[in-house]
C-alpha positions, 0 to 999 in steps of 0.5 A: 419565053411565055409569061406565067400570067399569059399561060394562065389566062390562055388556059382559062380561055381554053377551059371556058371555050371547051366548057361551052363546046365551042371550037377554036374555029368558032371562037376565032370567027367570033373575035375576027381572027384565025384559029391559029391565033386562038391556039397561040393565045390558049398556050400563052405563046401570044399575049392577048391585048386588052381589046382582044380579051374584051372580045373573047370575054363577050364571045365566051359570055364571061366577065374579063375578070374570069380569066384572072381568077386563078392567076393569084394561085400561081403566086403562092396560094396552096390548093385545097387538099385533094383538089387540083388547083386547075381542076377544069384542065382535067378533061374528065372534070370538064366533061362532068361539069358540062354534063351536070349543067345539061341535067334539068335544074330540079334534078341537078339539085337532087344530084348535088345533094346526093353527091354531098351526102356521099362525100361525107 
């Protein structure tokens, strides 16, 4: 049986990899393993060792702490009303974030201001 922390860390690996548009094969190549092992990490079936997590964090260009940012939420914190706790597990939200960061910075600011105004 998988540990809930291993599952959360695996989800964060998958989210970040997907956000970057990186395949499991590409991540596996970066960290020196097979894509099947990446699959097992992402579902929490296999634990990720500290050194492997270090390799993954470098390959995905995030600090190791990134993978633990949502772990405390699994232990009693309540999500903000109307926003899922694990928002980036939603494919539409992930696509929206990826698209948003593809917009030139000046236009991104205008879009952000518009979205804030519409949300009021």
